[in-house]
Steps between C-alpha positions, in 0.01 A plus 500: 500500500348155541676223684524152345243355736251769407463391139137457393414241235165457332454184290333544165361261239635149532873570542539879499559748774577862584749563784577837643879490523575858601315823561591859573264772627138510596205748500712764675766481231251650257406760763864605550557522126197717456568733798862564408369763254404705805796410719280282719494132589241268666229625729214327674339183370186684410678768302730255328211279396312805376803608291527154339134520405551848354799392295324207338169675457681770299734257314822611674670162454874579526523479883398130474809423290692526833346172622676203346457124497702202373304183419606153399242371260439155348251506214430338163693662211183612319405704808847645542501623140182695579653619826820632337297738286490707816842664449482830685587468866550123486847341476502119448778244487391158373654151517674411174442171321827573317690417819290260705250215465404526867121440538457497119252218550250722683193595295171666584221248516170690513218372719238624250460581134348820358343593167479847340236734643279595203400823668847606605786457251757521781315259728455128535248275672563183703338203329258284708556177309737323738572216259601738222702707747700194614551395138652839419721496814629158401592631152689784663692261732586269211636790297717604796636152541580462131681834477695439819609158379627653177678769698686237703571302185662803338712564811611137504613536141720795605277784384554826691228600744449824309379298201334204676271742686329590174273199529370588850152650513386829657316303762833424663563673834766765529626708790610863531581768753304820463589829665225758465337797675151563627402732214588233245309242699189715503511511122556122489196442726280718275579290199551153645276489809210535267252257347612593153849367567584130457393302808846371577665842519200626707605250766854646512370858515265409787791341698720803454213731601459296817867563588483868418186545705677362812804729460328820380142483623435874475633528147319184388167616638538842337592340169194279509281802583641741244702327226416135465328429166475119532226289653675230700658669809 
């Protein structure tokens, strides 16, 4: 397991991050899980790497469920709602605005504005008009300020947090712990580390892929070669 001083943090967007809190297993964990069927364990580097390639090439994914990660994530709520659609193999615990107002004043301020891509219904295109972009960003910031002021006003009037939070927008940052396994992460990368996904969640997927690549280089390389369906990694 990781020691406290080994935590790796990657900053994302303006205030977000992904931190690897804990991790169990590596490439050879998948090898051991696969070879137990034959009463064998690890062998040479060359043979173990070859086995990992064989497993992923032929879609034998279950051995990769024996490699687990726990991340601390800070992201805008609208991204987390997309993220939590990945339910199999991912176990999240999120901060509750019923119980705390800590960092409730943190909102995602984009550094650019996008318009719909007419050729790709799922895509969007960054606008080149800097004046229009800044005007839109200012509108977003003003909306945040107004909703947060109302939130505080409600609290000051004695309204419970669980009701006052209703006025807060989905651009607010939230935090959660996520425990997952490598198989689930591979699926996440296929869907979110892809140009068809929303740009903001792409950034989180790229960061997690960077962490996974460091810990499980053989498995990550084999995944890219045999299973990855996206276009960003």
